[in-house]
C-alpha positions, 0 to 999 in steps of 0.5 A, spaced: 208 326 526 201 324 523 195 326 526 189 322 528 183 322 523 176 325 526 173 318 526 179 315 530 180 320 535 172 321 537 172 313 538 178 313 542 175 319 546 169 315 547 172 309 549 176 313 554 170 316 557 166 310 558 172 306 561 172 312 566 165 311 568 166 304 569 171 306 575 177 304 571 182 308 574 185 313 568 187 320 568 189 325 562 196 322 562 194 315 560 190 318 554 196 322 552 200 316 552 195 312 547 195 318 543 203 319 542 203 311 541 198 311 536 202 317 532 208 314 533 206 308 529 205 303 534 199 298 534 197 300 527 198 293 523 191 291 524 185 291 529 188 286 534 194 290 535 191 296 536 186 293 541 192 290 544 196 296 545 190 300 548 189 294 553 196 294 555 196 302 556 189 302 560 188 296 564 192 294 570 187 288 573 183 283 571 177 287 572 179 293 568 181 288 562 174 285 562 171 292 562 175 294 557 174 288 552 167 289 552 167 296 551 172 296 546 168 291 541 162 295 542 165 302 540 170 300 535 166 294 531 162 299 527 169 303 526 173 298 523 167 295 519 167 302 515 174 302 514 175 295 512 169 295 508 171 294 500 168 300 496 163 297 490 165 302 485 172 300 486 172 293 485 172 292 478 178 298 477 185 296 477 188 301 482 196 303 481 200 300 487 207 303 489 213 300 486 215 294 490 209 292 494 204 287 492 197 290 490 191 289 496 187 283 494 180 284 494 176 283 500 182 283 505 182 287 511 187 293 510 192 294 515 191 300 520 194 306 518 199 303 513 201 310 510 201 317 513 200 319 506 193 318 502 194 314 496 193 318 489 186 317 486 186 311 481 187 313 474 180 312 470 179 313 463 173 317 461 167 313 460 165 312 453 157 312 452 154 305 455 161 303 459 159 305 466 159 311 470 163 317 471 169 317 475 166 322 481 163 316 484 170 312 485 172 313 493 178 312 496 178 309 503 180 313 509 186 312 512 186 312 520 192 317 520 190 323 516 196 327 512 199 332 516 195 339 514 198 346 514 198 349 520 191 353 521 191 360 523 190 360 531 185 364 534 187 370 539 184 367 545 187 360 548 183 356 553 187 351 558 185 346 562 189 345 568 189 338 571 191 337 578 198 332 579 197 328 585 204 325 589 201 318 588 196 316 582 189 313 583 191 306 581 197 306 586 192 308 592 187 303 589 192 298 590 194 300 597 186 299 599 186 292 596 191 290 602 186 292 607 183 285 608 181 281 614 179 274 612 175 270 616 171 263 615 163 265 615 157 262 611 156 255 609 161 249 609 163 248 602 171 248 602 174 241 603 178 241 610 184 237 608 187 236 615 180 235 618 178 230 613 185 226 614 184 226 622 177 223 621 179 218 616 185 216 621 180 215 627 174 211 623 179 207 619 175 209 613 172 215 609 165 216 612 164 223 609 169 229 607 170 234 612 167 241 609 169 248 612 166 255 610 170 259 605 175 265 607 171 272 606 174 279 607 170 282 612 173 288 613 169 294 614 171 301 613 168 308 615 172 314 612 171 321 616 173 327 612 174 334 613 171 339 608 171 346 607 175 351 610 182 350 610 181 343 607 178 346 600 184 346 596 185 339 597 178 337 595 180 334 588 186 330 592 181 328 597 176 326 592 181 322 588 183 318 594 176 317 596 174 314 589 181 309 590 177 306 596 171 304 592 176 301 587 180 298 592 175 292 593 171 295 599 165 297 595 159 295 599 163 295 606 165 302 606 161 308 608 163 316 608 161 321 613 163 328 613 165 334 618 168 341 619 175 341 623 173 336 628 168 330 629 164 333 635 157 332 636 154 331 629 157 328 622 154 329 615 152 324 610 154 329 604 160 333 602 156 340 603 155 338 610 148 336 609 144 330 612 146 331 619 147 325 624 149 324 631 156 322 632 154 317 637 149 314 633 155 313 627 160 310 632 155 305 635 152 303 628 157 303 623 164 303 627 164 298 632 169 293 631 171 296 624 176 300 621 176 308 621 180 313 617 180 320 618 182 325 613 184 332 615 189 337 616 188 337 623 190 345 623 197 344 619 194 348 613 193 354 618 200 354 620 198 355 628 196 352 634 189 351 637 188 349 644 180 348 643 181 344 637 186 339 640 181 338 646 175 337 641 180 332 637 182 328 644 175 328 646 173 325 639 178 320 640 176 317 647 169 316 644 172 312 638 177 308 642 171 305 646 168 302 639 175 300 635 182 300 636 183 300 628 183 307 626 189 312 623 189 319 620 191 321 613 194 328 613 194 332 606 199 337 608 207 334 608 209 332 615 214 338 615 208 343 615 206 339 622 211 342 626 208 348 631 201 346 629 195 343 632 197 337 627 203 336 631 200 334 638 194 330 634 200 326 631 202 324 638 194 321 640 193 318 633 197 314 628 198 320 623 201 319 616 201 324 610 198 322 603 203 319 599 205 312 597 209 310 604 204 314 608 198 310 605 201 304 606 203 305 613 195 307 614 193 301 611 197 297 616 194 300 622 187 299 620 189 292 619 191 291 626 198 293 626 200 296 633 201 304 634 208 307 633 211 308 640 209 314 644 203 315 640 196 314 643 191 317 648 195 317 655 192 319 661 196 324 665 199 321 672 
C-alpha cells in the first residue's frame, strides 16, 4: 500500500481541521477512513473524484456540504495547480511511455495518483554546444502517492494519543437534538393560508385578496444544567461532546448552559470551572419559564452509595423547577444497571432519567418535546 506524499497529507489534514473548526462533526476515525480509502486507490482518477470521495465520507447534511465545498476549493486549488502544471523544460522533450499506454498530451490534467511508482527519468542526450540546456533542469512531476520507502529506524520512545470512544457518535447526538422542535406560527403574515382563502372566496363570491398567515418557526428553548467536577470528572470529555452536539442540532442561539456541583441548590455557574455565580431562582425565572430543561449528572451513581442529603436537595430543586416548566429530563452518563442501590435509583423515581446512549437520548428528547412522564415517575407528595 502506497503512502501519501507530504503535500497531499498536509493539505488533507488542514482541510480536516478547518471542517472541525466550522462545527462539522468529524472524529479521528473519519480522518483515518479517508486515508485508508485514498491509499487503496479510491478517488484518485481526477480532482473531481477526489473531492467527491471526501465529500461522501465527511459530510452528512446540507450545511456540512456547503462548508466542505468552500473549504475544499480554497485548500486544494493551489495544490492541484502545482500537480497539474506542465513543466516548461519538459515541453519539448519526448518522454518514454509504458508499453500499451497512450502518451500524455501536452497541457492536459494528469489523473490523480495514476501510479504508485514514480516514472523513470526521461532519457535526454548530452547537450551539444548551443543546443539547449543540461538535463539537470528537467524535473519529473510529483505523484500524489509516494513510492513506499524502506522502513526507517524507529526511535526507542513511542508516543500515543488516546482517543475516547463514546457509545454514541457526535453526529448521531446532533441528529437527536434536531428532533427537539416546537413549531408555532409567529411573525409577519407571509404564507398563503389555502383553506382560509377558499373560505373567503366562498363567502364573498369573488377573490378579494388572499389570506396570509405567519410561517411556522421553531420556538423551542433549551436550558442545560451540567454537573461538574467530583465524580463527574471522568465524564468531562463525554459531556463536552454531548454539549457540542446540542449546538450542532440547530438550537444555537436558543440554548444556554449552566453548571453546578452534585445538585443545583442555591447557585448556578456560568463557566465549567464553576465561576460566574448566579442565583438559581433568577435562572429559573428568566431562562426556564415555559422552556425545556436538561439535567446532566450521575446523581450519585458513580460513587456507588446512597446519600439521603443529596436526594432531599435534589427533590427541593425539582419542586422549584416544576413551577416554571413541566418539560424536563435527566441524562445520566452511568449505565442504568449502576443506578441500583444508589441515590440515582431514587432520583429516577422523581424525574425521567435516561442513560447517555442512542435510545436514552431519543427518550429524553421526547420528554423535552412534551411526551408524558413514564408511569410512576414524578414528584408525589406523601399522603
